[in-house]
N, C-alpha and C positions, 0 to 999 in steps of 0.2 A: 541332343544328349546332355544330361546334367554334368555338373562339375564332378560330383561324387562318382558317377559312372565312368568318367574318363580317368579318375585319379589312380585307381588300382592298376588298369592296364598300362598307364603311363609309367607308373613306378616299376611295374614288372619289366617292361622293355628297357627302361633306363638302367635298372639294377643289373639286368642281364648283360647290357653293353659294358657296364663297369666291371663285371666279373670277367668278361672276355678280355678287356683291356688289362686287367691285373694278372690274369692267368696265362695270357698268350706268351709273353716273353719268358715266363718261368717254364712253360711247356717246351718252348723252342730251345731254351738253354739246356733243359734236361735231355731233350732229344739230341741236341748237338753233342752232349757229353757222351752219348752212347754210340753215335754214328755220325759220320760227316754227310750222309745222304741228305738229311733235313736241311743242313746249311746250304748245300748246293741247290736243293729244291726251292728254298726261299729266295736264294740269290737270282735264280733263273725264272722267277715268276714273271709273267707278262706285266708290262707297265700299267696297262689298262686295269688289270685285276688289282694291283696294289692301290691304284687311285680309287677304285670302286670300294675296296675294303676301308680305306681311310674315310671316304665320304660317308659310308654307312656308319662307321664308328662315330664320327662327329654329329651325324643326325641323331644317333642314339643318345649321345651325351647331352645334346641340346634338349631333347625330349625329357631326359632325366632332370635337367635343370628346371624345366617348366613344371614337371611333376612335383619336385621338391618345393618350389615356390607355392604351388597350389596346396600342398600339404600343410605348410606353415600358415597359409591364409584361409584354411578350411573353415575357421570360425568367424571369419570377417563377413560383414553384411554385403560388401561390394561384390558385384557380379563380374565374373571373368569374361574376357572377350572370347567368344566361341571360335574365332579364327586364330587364336593364339597358337594352337597346335600346328596349324599349317605354316604360320610364320616361323615357329621354332624349327620345323623340319627344313624349310627353305634356307633359313639362316645357317643351320647346321651343314646343309649341302654345300653352300657357298664357302663356309669356313673350311670344310673338308677338302674342297678343290684347292684352296689357297695353301692349306697345310701340306697337301700331297705335292704341290709344285715346289714348295720350299724344302720339304724333307726328302725328296727323291734322291738328290746327290748324297747327303749324309747317310741315308739308309744303305745305298749301294756301297759306300765307302766302309761303313760299319760291317756289313756282311762280308765284304772282301777281306777286311782285317781278320775276321773270325776264321775265314777259310785259310788264309795264309799262315795262321798260327797253328793249324793242324800239323802235327809232325808227319812229314812224308814217309811213306813206307815202300819198300821195294817188292812187296809180294802181296798177293790176295789170300783167299782162304787156304790155299795149299801151294807153297812155293815149289813143290816138286812135281805136281801134276800139271801138265799143260792145260790152259783154259781155252775153250773154243772162242775164237774171236767173232765168228759169224754165225748167224742163225737165219732161218727162213724169213722172208720179207712179210710184212703185213698183208692181209688178204687183198687190200685194195690194189697192191702192186704186184701180187704174186703172178697174175696172168699177163701182165704187161711185158712186151718185148723190149729189152733194154736197147738204148741207143748204141750204135757201133760206129764211132768216128773212124777216120782213115787209119788212125794209129793202132786200132784193134787187130789182133792177129786171128785170121780164119774165123771170124765171128765169135771168138771166145769172150763172151760177156754174159753176165747174169745179175739179177737183183739179189740183195741180201740185206739183213739188218745187223748192225754192229752191236756187240755186247760190250758197252763202254766199261762196265765193271771189270772186264777181263784185263784192262790196261794196268790194273794194280798187280798183275801176276808177273813173276819172274820169267816164266816160260809161257808161250802161246801156241796153240794149235791153229795154224793158218789154214783153215778149211776152205781154200779158195774155190776149188772145183771138185766134183766127185772124184776125179782122177789126180787131184793135186792137193795133198795134205802135207804141210811143211811145219816143222817144229822150230819156233823162233826163240832164241835165248837173248835176254836183255843185257846190254852192255852198259847203258847209262840212261838216265832220265833227265829231261829238261823241263823245268817248271818256272821259267822266269821270262816269259814273253811280255814285253812292255808296250807294244803297240796298242792303239785304241781304235775302235770303230765308232764313227759318229753317224747317228741316224736322226733326222729331223722328223718329228711326228706331230700331226695336228690332232691332239687329244680332244679338244673341244672346239668345234667349228665357230669361227667369228669371235671367239673369246680368248682362248689361250693357246699358246704354242710353246713347246719346250724342246730342248735338245737332250736326248738320252745318250750318255757316254758310257760305253760298256768296256771295262778294262779287261784286256786279254791276258792278264796275268793269271786268270783262271784256267787258261789253256795249258796243255802239256804235250810233250813229245816223248815217245817211247822209241829208243834207239837200240838196235841189236843186230843179230846175225842168225842165219839158218844153222841149226845144229849139225855139225859134221860137214858143212858145205863151205869150202874155202872161198874166200873173196866174195862172200855174200853180204848183203846189207838189207836191213829192215828199218824204215822210219815211219812211224805212225803219229801224226799230229792231230790232236783232238781238242774240241771245245764244245761243251754242252752235249748235244746228241749228234754232232757233226764230226766226221773224221776224214782225213786225207792220208792215205797210206801208199807207200811205194815199197815194193819188194823186189829185190834183185838177187838172182843166183848167178852161177858162173856164166850161163848163156840164156837166161830167161828173165823177163821183166813183167811185173804185174802192178796194177794200181787198184786202190779202193777209193772211190770218189763219191762224194755226196750228190744225191739226185733231188730228193725232196722229202718232207715229213721225216720218217725214220728210215727211209730207203737209201741204200748206197748201191753203186754199180761196181761189180768186180770184173776186171778186165785183164786179159793177157795182151801184152803190147808187142808190136813189131818195132824193134829199135831202129830199123832202117826207114820207117815211115816218117820222114821229116820233110820240110819244104825242099823243093828242087835246089834252091840256093839257101844254105843254112843261115847265112847272114852275108851282108856286103863284105867285100874284101877289107874295106876300112871305112869307118865313119870319120870323114875328114873334118878337122877343125877349120872353120872358115878362114880363108887366106887373109881377109882384111883384119883379122885379129892380130896378125903379126907373130913374130917369134918371141915368145915370152922368156926364152933362155937368157935374154939380155937384161931382164929385170934385176934389180939390185937386192934390196933387203929380203925380198920374198923368195929368192932363189935358194934352194938347199940342195947341194950336191951330195953324192953318196959319201964322200969323205967328211961332210959336215954333220951327218945325221947322228944324233945321240939317241940310241935305241933304249927302250925301257922293257921291262919284263912283261910281255904280252900286250899287244896293241888292240884297242877296242875301237872298232869303226861303227859309228852310228848310222843306220840306214832308215830311210822313210820309203814306204811302198804305197803307191796310190794305184787305183784301178778304175777303169771306165765302167759306165752303167752296163754296157753289153757284156763285159767280162764278168760282172757280178751276176747278171742274169744267166749267163752260160754255166756258172758254177752253182746254181740253185739258190743264190742269195748271198748276202754279205758274209755270213759265217762260212759258207762254202768256199768263197774265193779266199777268205783270210786263212782258213786252214791249209789251203794250197800254199799260201805265202809262208806260213809257219813251217810247213814241211820243207819248202825250198831253202829257208834260212837255216834250218837244222841240218839239212844235207850239206850246205856250203860249209858250216862250221865243222861238220864231221870230216869233210874233205881236208880242211886245214889241219885237223888232228892227224888224219891218215898221212899227210904229207910233211908232218913235223914243222908246220908253220905256226909260230907263236902269236897268233892273232885270232880275233873272233868278230862276228857281226853282232851288233846289239840292235834289235828291232825297236825303234823308238816311236814309230807311227805307222798305222795303216788306215786308209780311208778312201772313199769314193771321190772322184773329181768329174766335173762336167766336161767330158771329152767324147766326141763322136768320131769313130774310125773312118779313115779315107780309103782303106785297103792297102796303103803303103806305110810300112813301119818307119821308113826314113822320114816321112812327114811328121810322124808322132815324136821321133827323137828331136827333130829341129824345134817343134812347138814346145816340147817339154823343156828344152834348154832356154828358149827365148823368154825374156822377162817382160816384153812390151808388145807382143804380136797379137794380144787379145785371146790367145788360146791357153787355157789352164795357167794363167799367170799367178793365180793364188798359190800354186805349188811352191813358189819361192818364199812367200811369207810363212808357209807351213814349215819349209826347210829351216828357216831362221828361227821360228818359234821352237821347234823340237831339236835344233842344233844337229841336223842330220848331215853327215859327211857325204853320203851318196844317196841318190834318189832314183827309184825304179818305178816305171809305169807298166802295169799289166794291161795288155790290150788284146782285143779280139782279132786284130790284124794277123794274118797268117802267111804273108809272103816270105817272112823269115821266121826263124826261131827266136832271134833276138838281135839287138843292135846296140852298140855303145861306142862312145869316144875312147880312144886309146891314149894313155899317157906315154908319150914317146920321149926320146932323150932330150928333146928341146923343151920339155914341160915338166921336168922333175922338180916340182916345187908346188907350194900352195896356190900358185897362179893358175894351176889346172882346175881349181875348185869350180869355176863356172861350167866345166864340161864333165863333171863327175855325175853323169846321167846315163841311164840305160832303159831300154824298152824290151819287154818280153811278151811272147805269145802266151795266151792264157790256157793253153793245153786243150782247148775245146775241139781242135782238129788233129793236131800233131802232138807227139810226146816231146815237149821242150822244157817246160817249167818243172815237170816232175822228175822222173828217174834219169832223164837225159842230162841233168845238171847244167842246163843253159843259164840258170840264175847265177851260179858261181862263175861260169864262163864269162858272161857279160860284165859282171862286177870285176872280174880279173882284168879285163881291158882297161877299165878305169884305174886299176892298180898297177898298170904298166906292162901287162902280159901281151905278147903276140901269139899267133897260132904257131903250129909246127913250121919249121923253115920252109918246107916245100909248099905250104899253103899260105904263106905270108907275103904280102906285097910291100910291107913296110915294117920296120923293126919296132920293138917295144922300148922300155925304158933303158935297158942295159943290153950288152951283147949276148948275155945268156938268158934273156927274158923270153925264151921260146918254149912252146909246148914240145912234147916228145911222143913219138909213136914208133912201133915196130909193126910194119904191115903184116897182117895176118894173125898177129898175136894180141895187141892192145893199143889203145891211144889214150892219152891223158885228157883232162878236162878241156884244155886249150886246143887240142889237135883235132884235125878233120879226118874223115874216114878215107882209107885208100884201098882196102880190099875186104870190107865187111867185118873188120875186127871190132870188138866191143869197146865202148868208152868206159873207162874205169874212174872211180871217184877219187882221183889223185891228181895233184899238180906235179909237174916234172921236178924230180929231185934225185940226183945220182946216188944218194946215200940210202934210198928207200928201194926195196925190192918188191916186185910183183911176179909171182910164179917163178922166182929165182932170177929174174931179170931186173937190172937197175932201171929206174924210170927217169933216165936223163944221162947227159954227158957233161962232166965238169967243164965250165967255161963256155958251153954252147946251149945246153937245155937244162936250165935250173931256175924255174920260176919260183921255187921255194926260197932260194937265196935272194932273188930279185924282189919278191914281195916282202921279205924281211927288211929290205932297204926302203921300199916305198910305203910300207904300212904306216910308219910314223907320220909321213906326209899326209896320206889319206886321212888318218885319224885327226889331223889338224885342220881339215877343210872348214869345220865348224867346231867351236868349243863352247859348251854351255856357260853362260855368264855366272850362274849361281853354283857352279861345281868346278872350282879352280884347282882342286887337288885330288889325288887318288884317295880312296877310303882308308880308314884305319884298319890295322891288321886284326883279324879275330884272335881271341886269346882263350886260354884254358880249354883247349880241345881235349876231350876225353873219349876213349873207346872202351866199351865193355860188352862182354858176351851176353846177349839177351836170351837166346834160345840155343838149341843144339846146332842150328845152322844159320844164326843171324847175329849181327853185332850192331849195337846202338852207339851212334856217334853224336856227341853234343859239343857245342862251343859257345863262347860269349860273343855277343854282337857288340863290337867296340866302335862301330861306325854309325854315323847319322846320315850319310849321303851315298850309301852303296846302292847299286842297282840290283845286286844279287851276290850269291856265293857259289864258288866252284869247290867240289870235294874230290880229292884224289886219293888213290889207294895203291899200295905196294904189297904184294904177296911174297912172303918168305924172302925179303930183301931184294926182290926183283924191281923192274922199272915201274915208275909211277904212271898211272893211267887215270884219266877223269872218269868218274862214275856218276856224277850228279851235277847239274846246273840248277841251282835253287833260287827262289825269289828273295826279295827284300825282307829282312827281319827274320828269316828262317834260321833257327839255331839247332836243329837236330835232323838226323837222317838214320833210317834203319836199313842196313845192308843185308839182304836175305839171300837164301839159296846157296850158302857158302859150304865148301868142303873143308876137310881137315887142313890146318895150316895156320900160320901166323899172319895177321893182316895189320898193316900200318896205315894210318890216315893222316891227312893234312888238309887244310882248307885255306882259301884266300877270298877276299872280297874284291869286287870290281865295280867301276862305273864308267861313264863316258870318257873320263880322262885316262884311266888305266887300271892296273891291278895293285892291290896291296901286297905286302910281303906275305910269305906263308906263315900260318899259325905254327904253334909247337906241334910236334909229331907225337902220336900215341898209338899203341897197338893193343890188339886183343887176339886171343887164340881160340880157334875152333878145335876141340879135341876129337880124336878118333872115336868113333862109336864102337862100343863093345859088340862083338859078333853075336848075333842072335840066331839061335837054332832055327832052322827052317821049319815052318809049320807043315803038318801033314799035307800030302798032295791033295789038291782040290780037284775032285772028279765030278763035281755036281754041276750040271749045266744051268745057266741062268733061266729065269722064268720071264718070258716076254709075252706081252698082251697088247693087242690093238684095242684100246679102250673106246675109241669112237672113230668111225661109225661101227655099228654092230653087224655081225654076219647076217646077210639077207636084207639089209636096209636098202631103201631107195633114196638116192641122193641127187642133188642138183646144184647148179651154180658153183660157188667157191666152197669146197668142203674142207674142214679142218680135221685132218687125220692125226689122232693122238696115239702115240705108242709109248709104252712104259715097260722097262725091264728091271728086274731085281736079282741081286746075287750077293751073297755074303762077302765075297772077295772084291766086288766092284765090277763095273762094266767098262770094257776097253773100247767097244765099238757097237753101235746100234745103227742098223741099216733098214731102209724102207724101200720096197720094190712095188711098182705098179705094173702088172702084166709082165713080170720078170725084167723090168727096166728099173735100174737103180735111180731113185729120185732124191734120196737124202741119206747122209752119213754123218754121225757125230760120235764123240767119245763120252757123251753124257748118258745118263740112265733114262732120259725121256726126251721126246722130241715131238714137235707139232709141225706138220707139213700142210701147206695150203694147196689144194688140188683144184685147178680150174677145169670144170667139166662142161663148160658152156657149149663146146662144139663136139661133144662126145655122146654116145648112146650105148645101150646094151649092157651086158654083164662084164665086170672087170674083177681081177684078182688082186688083192692087197696082201703082201707078205712082208713080215717083219722078222729080222734076224738079229740076234744078240750074241756077242762074244764077250766072255768075262776075262779077267786079268790072268787066268790060267789057261786061256785059249780054249775053254769049253764053249760050245756053241749050241744054240737052239733056235727054232723058228716057229712061227705060227702064221696062218693065213686065213682070210675070209673072202667072201664073194659079195659084192654089192652091185646094184643095177642103177643105171642113171635114168631119171624120169624123162 
């Protein structure tokens, strides 16, 4: 082919590449200005796709350079090398690979910065209408029978897909099962997870290898309660398309756990399905280590402790390859960890303990289970036995005060060393380790609060007195239980009573009963004493002081039911911000835990009243002072005359399949309902058996007909917001 024949195509390809290079960022910025969805999509693009795009871009630019060179040389008599085009493409590909490897980290950091600058909001499209959390699973998983570990109650398990966009809503419809629909109301949001997952990937065999570090500050946790249900709790931890949810009512427990792809398993749990021995009576510190209470400068007694406002305990959590596999992958196990950390911090809030866990690291370690969790704890603690010794360098690198291993071992729910009265000092730091079961068989890490329980041992807590073979840090460092009524996080079961998400505290009531006895069962007081010690097991070298106090906090009414809060970021070394609220002069409660550099929050779904706000920054050293306080008022809404009574029934249609159709394999049944006043419930029945229910105006149900034959009746029923109902039905036959 002649040079002239190559010139125009080369220029076309090259100029097209240049156009994409110039317009891509502008389009991305424009899209990001309209919605955060594009930012999250770009941030979560697979690494191989990003590399491929960079390589193609560099190849195009290289071709453009060649084309321009030939354009300017078109009148010269010299002949061009016919292989120059191939050389240009090969050179561009090599340059693209190099650029991709160099730019991967800065790209992820840039995208993360853009995401964290988005102002968080407390509501989705409608703060008043509960959003369905779950929908039917993808067709590939619709017909699969979900796994039912021992912890599942009476086979109560199903597959579902999580609507991640619903996590923006103030209220959620937890459509767990056809007979279990719960309305959850959000109390606070957590957006400041700091741990990171490290995945080594061979992107180019024999040539290049890189490590992709994914920052989990993109994750969030939705924390709330069931509307009208006393002592209920909902914690939904999510990252990307993966969610770990725990739901607790007065006497029922549920979990939503990742399986694969877009599929999650919804399960009702039996709280009594735990290992025969929950944990050993005590994880003994080896006798040869001696009694560290005789240490000199490192010893801190309760009388010597200088407490600060709010202790921050940094934790690192590692997990075994088997635990990762059991959870459906790294993100699956890490959302379990995020959920457990959130639940522990919520338990501290419930119990009036002024401390919090700060997750500084998550990652996989090369550990193979033996079947005995005691082995795992000993190997985790040891620095020179050849088993996961790298944990200790990670602990030092991330300045983690406490370290947890998530293991597939299931002979216990968990095991940890206890800080007793002989070890109330930083000399206990070499024993601040715990091991937890990964929840693949029993309910331990999830709603059973074993995570907070085992860390509580490191922090000086013993079990309830009847279940303890040795004391904790102080005479009142015991859990508390009332047989038949409840038991706190540190206590064992005596007659089937539920474990509640509280530590013992005589000043806190549960169903009218104090959760402790002064001087005997008060781990809240005990942990207030030991938390400064635990928070000093490791101190970051580059973070010697608490962050500066945020300033110029301002609250203003944004809409009829929302308030916008802003403040100035005065710190350069904060981990994040906590926002508190007081209504009509009442007590202060935390409503949001936000990430680094965040300076605004929208509090939605508010009723009439005056709301005051204050914020503080925190890092691994501790908390700043409170910002100034500011308030805003939500006015009472003028009464609106009720509209005329709605007596018109909704219109409901089975859009697909059609009446009389022959169907086979996996059938997508599409149902649509319309009504001027809105749809409150849409149900689908197959042969008079309810198979789907939603409060949306449309639904798609995946029907597996592989083992069926003959004629079947599909019936859809819609109910509008005025309780008018209508239905329609069709008949289909299976090939």
